[in-house]
C-alpha positions as a Markdown table, in Angstrom:
| # | Residue | x | y | z |
|---|---|---|---|---|
| 1 | Met | 90.0 | 103.2 | 134.7 |
| 2 | Pro | 91.6 | 106.8 | 135.1 |
| 3 | Leu | 94.7 | 107.5 | 134.2 |
| 4 | Thr | 96.8 | 107.0 | 137.3 |
| 5 | Thr | 95.2 | 103.7 | 137.8 |
| 6 | Glu | 95.8 | 102.4 | 134.7 |
| 7 | Arg | 99.4 | 103.7 | 134.6 |
| 8 | Gly | 99.9 | 102.1 | 138.0 |
| 9 | Leu | 99.2 | 98.7 | 137.1 |
| 10 | Leu | 101.5 | 98.9 | 133.7 |
| 11 | Ser | 104.3 | 99.9 | 135.6 |
| 12 | Lys | 103.6 | 96.8 | 138.5 |
| 13 | Leu | 103.8 | 94.3 | 135.5 |
| 14 | Ser | 107.1 | 96.3 | 133.5 |
| 15 | Ser | 109.2 | 95.1 | 135.7 |
| 16 | Lys | 108.7 | 91.5 | 136.5 |
| 17 | Phe | 108.7 | 91.1 | 133.0 |
| 18 | Ser | 111.3 | 92.7 | 131.6 |
| 19 | Lys | 113.8 | 90.4 | 131.0 |
| 20 | Leu | 112.0 | 87.9 | 129.0 |
| 21 | Lys | 113.5 | 86.4 | 125.9 |
| 22 | Ser | 112.4 | 88.5 | 122.7 |
| 23 | Glu | 113.3 | 87.8 | 118.8 |
| 24 | Ser | 114.1 | 91.7 | 118.7 |
| 25 | Ile | 116.8 | 91.5 | 121.4 |
| 26 | Lys | 119.8 | 91.0 | 118.4 |
| 27 | Thr | 122.5 | 93.0 | 116.6 |
| 28 | Pro | 120.6 | 94.1 | 112.8 |
| 29 | Ser | 121.9 | 93.4 | 109.6 |
| 30 | Met | 122.6 | 95.5 | 107.2 |
| 31 | Glu | 119.6 | 94.5 | 105.3 |
| 32 | Glu | 117.5 | 95.6 | 108.3 |
| 33 | Lys | 119.1 | 98.8 | 108.9 |
| 34 | Ser | 118.6 | 100.1 | 105.3 |
| 35 | Gly | 115.0 | 98.7 | 105.7 |
| 36 | Phe | 114.2 | 100.8 | 108.8 |
| 37 | Leu | 116.1 | 103.8 | 107.3 |
| 38 | Lys | 114.0 | 103.9 | 104.2 |
| 39 | Ala | 110.9 | 103.7 | 106.3 |
| 40 | Gln | 112.0 | 106.4 | 108.6 |
| 41 | Lys | 112.8 | 108.6 | 105.9 |
| 42 | Leu | 109.5 | 108.4 | 104.6 |
| 43 | Ala | 108.1 | 109.2 | 108.1 |
| 44 | Tyr | 110.2 | 112.5 | 107.9 |
| 45 | Glu | 109.2 | 113.4 | 104.5 |
| 46 | Cys | 105.7 | 113.2 | 105.7 |
| 47 | Val | 105.5 | 115.4 | 108.5 |
| 48 | Thr | 108.2 | 118.3 | 106.9 |
| 49 | Thr | 105.5 | 118.2 | 103.5 |
| 50 | Ile | 102.3 | 118.3 | 106.2 |
| 51 | Glu | 104.3 | 120.9 | 108.0 |
| 52 | Lys | 104.5 | 123.3 | 105.0 |
| 53 | Glu | 100.8 | 123.0 | 104.3 |
| 54 | Met | 99.8 | 123.8 | 107.8 |
| 55 | Lys | 98.4 | 126.8 | 108.6 |
| 56 | Pro | 96.3 | 128.9 | 112.0 |
| 57 | Gly | 93.3 | 127.4 | 112.3 |
| 58 | Trp | 94.1 | 123.6 | 111.5 |
| 59 | Thr | 92.7 | 121.3 | 113.7 |
| 60 | Glu | 94.8 | 118.2 | 115.3 |
| 61 | Lys | 92.4 | 115.5 | 113.5 |
| 62 | Gln | 92.4 | 117.9 | 110.3 |
| 63 | Thr | 96.6 | 117.6 | 110.4 |
| 64 | Ala | 96.4 | 113.8 | 111.7 |
| 65 | Lys | 94.3 | 113.0 | 108.8 |
| 66 | Arg | 96.4 | 114.7 | 106.3 |
| 67 | Met | 99.7 | 113.1 | 107.5 |
| 68 | Asp | 97.5 | 109.5 | 107.0 |
| 69 | Glu | 96.5 | 110.5 | 103.2 |
| 70 | Phe | 100.2 | 111.4 | 102.3 |
| 71 | Leu | 101.5 | 107.9 | 103.8 |
| 72 | Arg | 98.5 | 106.0 | 102.1 |
| 73 | Asp | 99.3 | 108.0 | 99.1 |
| 74 | His | 102.4 | 106.5 | 99.1 |
| 75 | Gly | 102.0 | 102.8 | 99.6 |
| 76 | Val | 101.4 | 102.7 | 103.1 |
| 77 | Lys | 99.0 | 99.8 | 104.1 |
| 78 | Val | 100.0 | 99.0 | 107.6 |
| 79 | Phe | 100.8 | 101.4 | 110.9 |
| 80 | Leu | 102.5 | 100.7 | 114.1 |
| 81 | His | 99.9 | 103.2 | 115.3 |
| 82 | Arg | 97.3 | 106.0 | 114.1 |
| 83 | Pro | 99.1 | 109.5 | 113.0 |
| 84 | Phe | 99.2 | 112.1 | 116.0 |
| 85 | Ala | 99.3 | 115.6 | 116.1 |
| 86 | Trp | 99.4 | 117.8 | 119.5 |
| 87 | Phe | 99.0 | 121.4 | 119.5 |
| 88 | Gly | 100.3 | 124.2 | 122.3 |
| 89 | Glu | 99.4 | 122.6 | 125.8 |
| 90 | His | 97.7 | 119.6 | 124.6 |
| 91 | Ala | 101.6 | 118.5 | 123.5 |
| 92 | Arg | 102.2 | 118.8 | 127.5 |
| 93 | Phe | 99.4 | 116.6 | 128.1 |
| 94 | Asp | 98.6 | 118.6 | 131.4 |
| 95 | Gly | 95.5 | 117.5 | 133.1 |
| 96 | Tyr | 94.8 | 114.4 | 130.8 |
| 97 | Lys | 93.1 | 112.0 | 132.7 |
| 98 | Arg | 92.8 | 108.4 | 130.3 |
| 99 | Phe | 94.9 | 107.8 | 127.9 |
| 100 | Thr | 92.0 | 108.5 | 125.2 |
| 101 | Gln | 92.6 | 112.2 | 126.0 |
| 102 | Phe | 96.2 | 111.5 | 124.1 |
| 103 | His | 94.3 | 111.2 | 120.4 |
| 104 | Pro | 94.0 | 114.4 | 118.0 |
| 105 | Gly | 91.4 | 116.4 | 118.7 |
| 106 | Lys | 89.7 | 119.8 | 117.7 |
| 107 | Lys | 91.8 | 121.9 | 119.1 |
| 108 | Lys | 92.8 | 124.6 | 116.4 |
| 109 | Leu | 96.2 | 125.3 | 115.8 |
| 110 | Ile | 97.6 | 129.0 | 117.2 |
| 111 | Glu | 100.4 | 130.7 | 114.7 |
| 112 | Glu | 102.8 | 131.1 | 117.5 |
| 113 | Glu | 102.0 | 128.1 | 119.0 |
| 114 | Ser | 104.4 | 125.0 | 118.6 |
| 115 | Phe | 103.1 | 121.2 | 117.6 |
| 116 | Ile | 104.3 | 118.0 | 117.4 |
| 117 | Leu | 103.9 | 115.4 | 114.7 |
| 118 | Asp | 104.0 | 111.4 | 115.0 |
| 119 | Val | 103.6 | 108.9 | 112.6 |
| 120 | Ser | 105.4 | 105.3 | 112.4 |
| 121 | Pro | 104.6 | 104.0 | 108.8 |
| 122 | Val | 105.5 | 100.4 | 108.0 |
| 123 | Val | 107.4 | 100.3 | 104.6 |
| 124 | Asp | 108.0 | 96.6 | 103.2 |
| 125 | Gly | 107.8 | 95.5 | 106.6 |
| 126 | Tyr | 109.8 | 97.8 | 108.6 |
| 127 | Ile | 108.5 | 100.5 | 111.0 |
| 128 | Gly | 109.2 | 104.1 | 110.8 |
| 129 | Asp | 108.5 | 105.2 | 114.0 |
| 130 | Ile | 109.3 | 109.0 | 114.4 |
| 131 | Gly | 108.3 | 112.2 | 116.0 |
| 132 | Tyr | 108.7 | 115.9 | 115.2 |
| 133 | Ser | 108.6 | 119.4 | 116.9 |
| 134 | Ser | 108.0 | 122.7 | 114.7 |
| 135 | Ser | 106.4 | 126.0 | 115.1 |
| 136 | Leu | 104.9 | 128.2 | 112.4 |
| 137 | Ile | 107.1 | 131.4 | 113.3 |
| 138 | Lys | 109.4 | 131.6 | 115.8 |
| 139 | Asn | 108.8 | 130.1 | 119.3 |
| 140 | Pro | 111.9 | 130.8 | 122.1 |
| 141 | Glu | 110.0 | 127.9 | 124.2 |
| 142 | Leu | 110.7 | 125.2 | 121.3 |
| 143 | Asp | 113.8 | 126.6 | 120.6 |
| 144 | Lys | 115.2 | 126.6 | 124.5 |
| 145 | Gly | 113.5 | 122.8 | 124.8 |
| 146 | Met | 115.1 | 121.6 | 121.1 |
| 147 | Glu | 118.6 | 123.3 | 122.2 |
| 148 | Tyr | 118.0 | 120.9 | 125.1 |
| 149 | Leu | 117.1 | 117.8 | 123.2 |
| 150 | Leu | 119.5 | 117.6 | 120.9 |
| 151 | His | 122.5 | 117.8 | 123.5 |
| 152 | Leu | 120.4 | 114.6 | 124.8 |
| 153 | Arg | 120.2 | 113.2 | 121.4 |
| 154 | Glu | 124.4 | 113.4 | 121.6 |
| 155 | Glu | 124.5 | 111.5 | 125.2 |
| 156 | Ile | 121.9 | 109.0 | 124.3 |
| 157 | Pro | 124.7 | 106.9 | 122.5 |
| 158 | Lys | 126.8 | 107.2 | 125.6 |
| 159 | Tyr | 124.1 | 105.9 | 127.9 |
| 160 | Phe | 123.6 | 102.9 | 125.9 |
| 161 | Asn | 127.3 | 101.9 | 125.3 |
| 162 | Ser | 127.8 | 102.3 | 129.0 |
| 163 | Lys | 127.2 | 99.9 | 131.7 |
| 164 | Met | 124.0 | 101.5 | 132.7 |
| 165 | Thr | 121.0 | 99.3 | 132.4 |
| 166 | Ser | 117.6 | 100.8 | 130.6 |
| 167 | Ser | 116.1 | 101.7 | 133.9 |
| 168 | Glu | 118.9 | 103.8 | 134.9 |
| 169 | Ile | 118.9 | 105.4 | 131.9 |
| 170 | Trp | 115.3 | 106.4 | 132.2 |
| 171 | Trp | 116.0 | 107.8 | 135.7 |
| 172 | Lys | 119.0 | 109.5 | 134.6 |
| 173 | Ile | 117.5 | 111.5 | 131.4 |
| 174 | Asp | 114.3 | 111.9 | 133.9 |
| 175 | Val | 116.6 | 113.1 | 136.8 |
| 176 | Glu | 118.9 | 115.3 | 134.2 |
| 177 | Ala | 115.7 | 117.0 | 132.4 |
| 178 | Lys | 114.1 | 117.8 | 135.5 |
| 179 | Lys | 117.2 | 119.6 | 137.3 |
| 180 | Ser | 117.6 | 121.7 | 134.1 |
| 181 | Gly | 114.0 | 122.8 | 134.6 |
| 182 | Phe | 112.2 | 120.6 | 132.0 |
| 183 | His | 108.9 | 118.4 | 132.9 |
| 184 | Asn | 109.4 | 114.6 | 132.1 |
| 185 | Val | 105.9 | 113.9 | 129.5 |
| 186 | His | 107.0 | 110.9 | 128.3 |
| 187 | Ala | 106.4 | 109.9 | 132.4 |
| 188 | Leu | 102.7 | 110.1 | 131.0 |
| 189 | Tyr | 102.7 | 107.2 | 128.3 |
| 190 | Pro | 101.5 | 103.9 | 128.6 |
| 191 | Phe | 104.0 | 102.4 | 130.4 |
| 192 | Ala | 105.9 | 105.8 | 130.8 |
| 193 | Val | 107.9 | 104.7 | 127.9 |
| 194 | Leu | 111.3 | 106.8 | 126.8 |
| 195 | Gly | 111.2 | 104.6 | 123.6 |
| 196 | His | 110.5 | 100.9 | 122.5 |
| 197 | Arg | 112.0 | 98.2 | 120.0 |
| 198 | Val | 111.5 | 98.1 | 116.2 |
| 199 | Tyr | 111.6 | 95.3 | 114.4 |
| 200 | Lys | 110.6 | 94.1 | 111.0 |
| 201 | Val | 106.7 | 92.7 | 111.1 |
| 202 | Asn | 105.3 | 89.9 | 109.0 |
| 203 | Leu | 101.8 | 91.0 | 108.5 |
| 204 | Pro | 99.9 | 91.2 | 105.2 |
| 205 | Asn | 100.2 | 94.3 | 103.7 |
| 206 | Ile | 96.5 | 95.2 | 103.8 |
| 207 | Ser | 94.3 | 98.0 | 106.3 |
| 208 | Phe | 93.0 | 96.8 | 109.5 |
| 209 | Pro | 91.1 | 99.6 | 111.7 |
| 210 | Ile | 92.3 | 101.5 | 114.5 |
| 211 | Leu | 91.7 | 99.7 | 118.5 |
| 212 | Pro | 88.7 | 101.3 | 120.4 |
| 213 | Ile | 89.8 | 100.9 | 123.5 |
| 214 | Ser | 92.3 | 102.5 | 126.1 |
| 215 | Phe | 95.9 | 102.8 | 125.5 |
| 216 | Ala | 95.3 | 100.2 | 122.9 |
| 217 | Ser | 93.9 | 102.6 | 120.8 |
| 218 | Trp | 97.3 | 104.2 | 120.0 |
| 219 | Phe | 97.9 | 101.3 | 118.2 |
| 220 | Ser | 96.4 | 99.8 | 114.9 |
| 221 | Leu | 95.6 | 96.2 | 115.1 |
| 222 | Gln | 98.5 | 95.5 | 113.5 |
| 223 | Gly | 101.0 | 96.9 | 115.9 |
| 224 | Ser | 98.8 | 95.6 | 118.8 |
| 225 | Tyr | 99.3 | 92.2 | 117.8 |
| 226 | Glu | 102.9 | 93.0 | 117.1 |
| 227 | Phe | 103.7 | 94.2 | 120.8 |
| 228 | Leu | 101.8 | 91.5 | 122.0 |
| 229 | Ser | 103.5 | 88.7 | 119.8 |
| 230 | His | 106.7 | 90.3 | 121.4 |
| 231 | Lys | 105.7 | 89.6 | 124.9 |
| 232 | Val | 105.2 | 93.5 | 125.1 |
| 233 | Leu | 107.6 | 94.1 | 128.2 |
| 234 | Pro | 110.6 | 93.3 | 126.9 |
| 235 | Glu | 110.0 | 96.2 | 123.9 |
| 236 | Leu | 109.1 | 98.8 | 126.0 |
| 237 | Leu | 112.2 | 101.0 | 127.6 |
| 238 | Thr | 110.3 | 101.7 | 130.8 |
| 239 | Pro | 111.2 | 103.4 | 134.3 |
| 240 | Asp | 111.6 | 99.3 | 135.7 |
| 241 | His | 112.9 | 97.8 | 132.5 |
| 242 | Glu | 115.9 | 95.9 | 133.5 |
| 243 | Gly | 116.4 | 93.6 | 130.2 |
| 244 | Asn | 118.9 | 93.5 | 127.3 |
| 245 | Lys | 119.3 | 96.6 | 125.3 |
| 246 | Val | 120.8 | 95.3 | 122.0 |
| 247 | Gly | 118.5 | 95.3 | 119.5 |
| 248 | Leu | 116.9 | 98.4 | 117.3 |
| 249 | Trp | 115.2 | 101.1 | 119.6 |
| 250 | Ala | 112.4 | 104.1 | 118.6 |
| 251 | Ile | 113.6 | 106.5 | 121.4 |
| 252 | Glu | 111.2 | 109.3 | 122.1 |
| 253 | Pro | 112.4 | 112.2 | 124.8 |
| 254 | His | 109.4 | 114.1 | 125.5 |
| 255 | Leu | 109.9 | 117.2 | 127.4 |
| 256 | Gly | 107.9 | 120.1 | 128.3 |
| 257 | Trp | 108.3 | 124.2 | 129.1 |
| 258 | Gly | 106.6 | 127.2 | 130.0 |
| 259 | Lys | 103.4 | 126.6 | 127.8 |
| 260 | Thr | 104.1 | 123.4 | 125.7 |
| 261 | Gly | 106.0 | 120.3 | 124.9 |
| 262 | Phe | 108.2 | 119.1 | 122.7 |
| 263 | Lys | 109.7 | 115.6 | 121.7 |
| 264 | Phe | 112.1 | 113.7 | 118.5 |
| 265 | Glu | 111.8 | 110.5 | 118.1 |
| 266 | Glu | 114.0 | 108.1 | 116.0 |
| 267 | Ile | 116.1 | 105.3 | 115.6 |
| 268 | Leu | 118.7 | 104.2 | 117.8 |
| 269 | Val | 120.5 | 101.1 | 116.8 |
| 270 | Val | 122.5 | 99.2 | 120.0 |
| 271 | Glu | 125.0 | 96.5 | 119.4 |
| 272 | Glu | 127.0 | 94.9 | 121.5 |
| 273 | Asp | 130.2 | 97.1 | 122.1 |
| 274 | Lys | 128.5 | 100.5 | 120.2 |
| 275 | Ala | 124.9 | 102.3 | 120.2 |
| 276 | Tyr | 124.8 | 105.1 | 117.5 |
| 277 | Trp | 121.7 | 106.9 | 115.6 |
| 278 | Leu | 120.6 | 104.8 | 112.5 |
| 279 | Asp | 121.0 | 108.3 | 110.5 |
| 280 | Asp | 122.2 | 111.7 | 111.3 |
| 281 | Asp | 120.6 | 113.5 | 108.6 |
| 282 | Val | 117.2 | 114.1 | 110.1 |
| 283 | Pro | 115.0 | 117.4 | 109.7 |
| 284 | His | 115.4 | 118.5 | 113.6 |
| 285 | Val | 118.8 | 118.0 | 113.7 |
| 286 | Lys | 119.7 | 120.0 | 110.3 |
| 287 | Lys | 117.0 | 122.7 | 111.7 |
| 288 | Tyr | 118.1 | 123.3 | 115.1 |
| 289 | Gln | 121.8 | 123.2 | 114.3 |
| 290 | Thr | 121.1 | 125.9 | 111.4 |
| 291 | Lys | 119.6 | 127.8 | 114.0 |
| 292 | Lys | 122.5 | 127.5 | 116.4 |
| 293 | Ala | 125.0 | 128.4 | 113.9 |
| 294 | Ile | 123.2 | 131.7 | 112.5 |
């Protein structure tokens, strides 16, 4: 089925079912926040470690395999989705016609290109889904994009703490990004998600195969089961989502500019009266704030 047709069908479902109740709609406990923080830190350790190994000529598949090996070496057996690596123009998803084209491929990294690394290990039942953008050498397009994304990172908790609906937040980010000259790449994701809920999973810590079909192949068997068992749509921040905002969200604004794409993904905590990032000691904040200060 063509990507445009798949996306249209998913969009029609989103608005209708986004208000369903979900076990994930709750204020997280300190124990839960500690568990998610541990998982998120391991995910960031993975991408920043592999980043230091990467060299021109590495393929996306090779990079994704190394991230998988790193996480398994650190005891991870369960994933929400397989590791992703996107290089250069692949990080913009230009010309993609099927969801299977999003998977890491044979494209080789060119030194001056930027790239995105995305992993989602499950640690002690907690999902640590993150995205990280970088480059081997200075990349002005990436620097411009990350400067904007860091500004957006400051605004997102304010949006969630306001009376704006999830749908209104999605569209505000879309409109403002386009006004600033960026392309909305997360609009090309399955369900056009800006993010999704994370929660503690209760599956055995054993490895399962990756599903081989359509957008489900983004996810492990565990991940697909978890989203389906949570009714899927209350868990996804789509352009049509009108459900409750309370809970833990992996927020992943993905934009494009020039010849490349860039994103960050990290956990946002949304309570009844406030919203805040689970952790501010994250590599993209430290990296690009340091560049700005120089």
